[in-house]
N, C-alpha and C positions, 0 to 999 in steps of 0.2 A: 504494500500500500504506500501511497505518497500523499503529500498534502493536496487538498482539494484544488482543482483547477478553477481559477477565476476568469480565465480567458482561453480562447481556443482558435486555432487556424488550421488551414490545409497547407501541408508542406510540399517541398519538392521530392522527387523520387530518390530513394536511398536503397541501393541494392543490399546493403547490410541488413536492413529491416526485413526484406523478403527472405534472406538466407536464415534468419532466426526463427522463421515460422516452423511450427511442428509438421513433421510428415503426417500424411493422412491417418495412418493407423494410430499414431500417438494422439492426434487431435480427436479422433473418434473416441478414444478412451477418456479424455478430459470432458467430453460432452456429457457423459453420464452424470458427472457432478454438477454441471452447469445447466442442464436441460430445464430444470424447474424455474430458472430465472429469466427465460426468454420473454415471458409476458411482462416482467418488470421493465425490461429494455424496451418492449413495445409500448408500454405506458408512456415512456419518455418521448418516443417518436410521435405518438398520437397527440400527446399534450401540446407539442410544438407544431402540430399540423404538417408533419413531414412524412406521413404514411404513404402518400402517393409518389414520393421521391426516393426514399431509401428503405431498406430492410436490414435485418441482422444476418450476418454470414458467419459460418464456422471457419475460423482461420486455419489454413493448412496449405501445404504445397505437395506437388506430385513429382517434382524433379528439381535438380540443382541448376543454377545458372551462373555464368561467368561475370566478372566485374563490369564488362561492357554490354550486358544484356538486360532485358526486361521481358516480361511475359505479356503477349498481345493476343487479344481475341479478334478474329476477322471473320467475315461472313461471305461464303461462296455458295450460290445455288441452294439456299436454305439449309446450309450446314455451317456450323461454327468451328473454327480451328483455333486452338490456343497453343502457342509455341513461343520459344525465345526469339526475339528480334534484337538487332544491334541498337544500342542506346541512342545512336544518332538519328533514329526515326522518331524520337520523342516529341518533337515540335508538332507533328501532324496527328498525334494520338491524344485520347482523352482517358482519364482514369475512371475506374468503376468499382474498385475495392480499396478500403483503407483500414489501417491498423492504428490504434491510438497509443501514443506515448505521452507521459506526463512528466514534466521537469520544471521545478521552481514555480509551481502554481500555474503553468501554462500547458494546455493539451495540444499536441500536434498530431494531425491526421496524415499519416504517410501512405501514399498510394502504393499498392502492391501489384496490380495488374491493370492493363490498358485495353482500349478498344479502338479499332479502326472502323468507325461507323459508316454505313452507307450514306450517301449524300443527302437523302431525303430525311434521315434521322438526326444527323449531326447538329443542325441548328437548335432543335429542341433539347438535345443532350447538353449543348453548351449553355443554354438558358438554365437548365436544371442545376448545373455545376456552379453557375454564378450565384444562384439562390443559396446553394449549400454553403459556399464560401462566405456569404454574407450573414449566415445564420450562426453567429458566434455563441449566442446564448444556448441554442440547442446543442451545438458541438461541445460546449463546456459541460452541460447537464448530462449528455450521453456518456462523455468520458468519465465524469464523476460517478455515474451509476455503475459503469464497468469496474471502476477502481474500488468502489464500495463493496461490490460483490466478489472482488478478486478474480475477474474474468477478462482482463485486458489481453491475455495471451490466448484466450479461447474464442472470443467473438469480436467482430469488427462491423463496419458499415458496408453495404452494397448498394450501388445505384441501380434501381430497377429498370431503367431504360436499356441496360445492357442486354436484356432479353429480346428487345424489339426487332432485332435482325432476323429472328426465326418465326416462322408461321407454323403453329401447331394445329393440326386438324382434329376433327371429331374422333374421340377415342384414342388419341395419340399422347405420348409422353416424351420426355427428352432423355435420350440414351447417350451416355458419354463413355468412350473407350479410350484407354491410355496406352500409347506406345512409348514405354519408358526408355528404350534404347534410342529412339529418334527424338524423344522429348516433344511429343505431339499429343494433345488431347483433342478428340473429335466429339462434338456435341451435335446430335441430329434428332429430328422427330422420329419416333418409332411407335409402332402399335403397342398397346399396353400388354399384349400377350408375350412380347419379347422380354419383358422385365418381371413378369409374374414369378413369385417365389424367390426372388433374390433377397439377400440379406442387405437391407438398405439403411442408410443413416441420413437423417435430414440435415441439410447444410445451408438452407436459406429459409428465413421466416419473414413473412409479409403481413402487414397489420392494417386494421381499419378501426376507427372509433366505434364503440358500441355503447348502447344506452346503459347497460348494466355495469360497465367499468370504463376506464379511460381508453384502454386499448385491448384488442383481442387478435390473436394470431389466426389467420384464415387459410393461408396456403404457403407453399414454398417449393423447395427442391430437395431431393435426398440423394445421397451418394452411397453406393454399396459396392461390395467386392464380389466378383464372380469371374473365375478363370483369369485372374490378373487384369480384369477390366473394371472400370468404375461406371456406375449407372446413375443417372439423374432422372427422377420422375417427379411430376407435379403431384402433390398430395394435399389433403386438407387436414388441418389439426385444430382442435378446439380446446381452449383453456378456460 
């Protein structure tokens, strides 16, 4: 724990922050102790009216990267590919995942992964990020709640716009496979029957205000292990 943050801002990319993330299996273990707190985090998001902009993500990594690399999500023919790019591509990319660090009463949100958005989505994504950067009270409150719960290494913020490059049809879910040797994650729509029976772990929580409480988790994504592949599916969770 640290002293409470009285201010907060969004920082520049730091590869060292990404490298300190837990591997997926370790993160999955920490989730068991933190799962009961995701509604408290959602309460903060909903209290500040940020539920349409961001959700809570389980912090983890699937592979290592070099000093001059960052992880980028791109969209090609309704498939999303996440892989290392050279850091010199940074000016044309937008962040979509952040980890919180608190130092001397100031919370810093460090970007972990980036998106190359399709042209039709990018303007809205840029407006969202401008709003997030300007929401210092929310950023400080969310950081303080993570710190209070001892979960700064477990959960972070995710920009919900990052899913908009994929179109999910009726009865479909999102299936992610990992090629660890080539360091490529592939995320694509798949029929629900492809992921039935898999051991899955929820990795994204999305919220909406509810009359009975400030915030309620309604949906998200889950990640599971099956034959060395990771699977993401949309699910509904009630708290």
